[in-house]
N, C-alpha and C positions, 0 to 999 in steps of 0.2 A: 465699751467706748474708751479709747485711750486718752491720756492726758492732753496731747496736742489737739485732738478733735474736740475735747471739751472746751478748751480755750477758744478755738475757732468758732464753735457753736455759740458760746457766750458773747463773743465779739459780734457775730452776725445778729444775734437777738438784740444787742445794745444798739446796733447800727440802724436796724429797721425803723424803730419809732423816731429816731433823730433825723433820718434821711429826708423826711418830708418837711421838717421845720428848720432847715439850715439857713434860710434866707429871710430876712426881715424887711417889712415894707414901711414901718414907722419906727420911731425912736425906741419904744418899749419892746417891740418885736425884735428889733436888731440886737438889743441887749441880751434877750433870751437866745437868739440865734448864735451870738458870740459864745454864750455859755455852752450851747450844744456843740458848736464846732470845737471848743476847747476840750470837751469830753471825748469827742472823736479823736483828736490829736493825742490826748493822754492815753486813751485806750489802745490806739495803734502803737504808741511808744511802749506801752506795757507789754503788748503782744510781742513786739520785736525784742525787747529785753528778755522776756521769759524764754523766747526761742533761743536766743544766743546763750543764755545762762544754763538752759536745760539740754543743750546739744551735747551729744557724745563725742569724745575725741575721735579723730579720723583713724580708720583701720590701717594698720601698717603690716607689711610682711606677706607671707604666702596665705592663700585662701581668702583674700579680700577681693571684693568686686573691683573690676577695672575702673569704674567711675561711679561715684556717688555724689549727686548734686547737693551743694550746700544750701540750695533754695528749697525751703519747706512750705507747706500750706499755711502754717501759722505766720511765717515771715511775710508771705504775700498778703494775708489778711491784715496784718499790722500796717503794711505799707499802704494798702487801699484805704484803711480807716484814717491814717494820718494825712494822706493826700486829699481825701474828701473833706477833712476838717480845714486844711489849708485853702482849698478852693472855695469852701464856704465863707471863710474869713475874707478872702479877696473879693468875692462877689458882694458880700455885705458892705465892705468898705467903699466899693465903687457904685453901688446901687443908690439912686436918689430916693429920698424919703417921700412917701405919698401922703399928701394932705387929705385927711378925712374930716368930715364935718360931723361932730357929735354934740 
């Protein structure tokens, strides 16, 4: 398994447990949801940064493929994680708190 696949697998495994708890219904749950959303954003930013820093320089000259897409799987995974975190924060901010009786 290559390095980009390893990062994508780690990002997916980090995203799965956090995906169910990104939206809070009361004050305490919202705080933890904001923490989870922040982890998603930081993880996505880390994936994007590692993809940009680890990318090889473009091929020039004869013998190079005619087109090589600059969009990689790790870049897509990073954007998805960061977007999920941002959407979670927006939904938390706009969701009313539920009053529970305890």
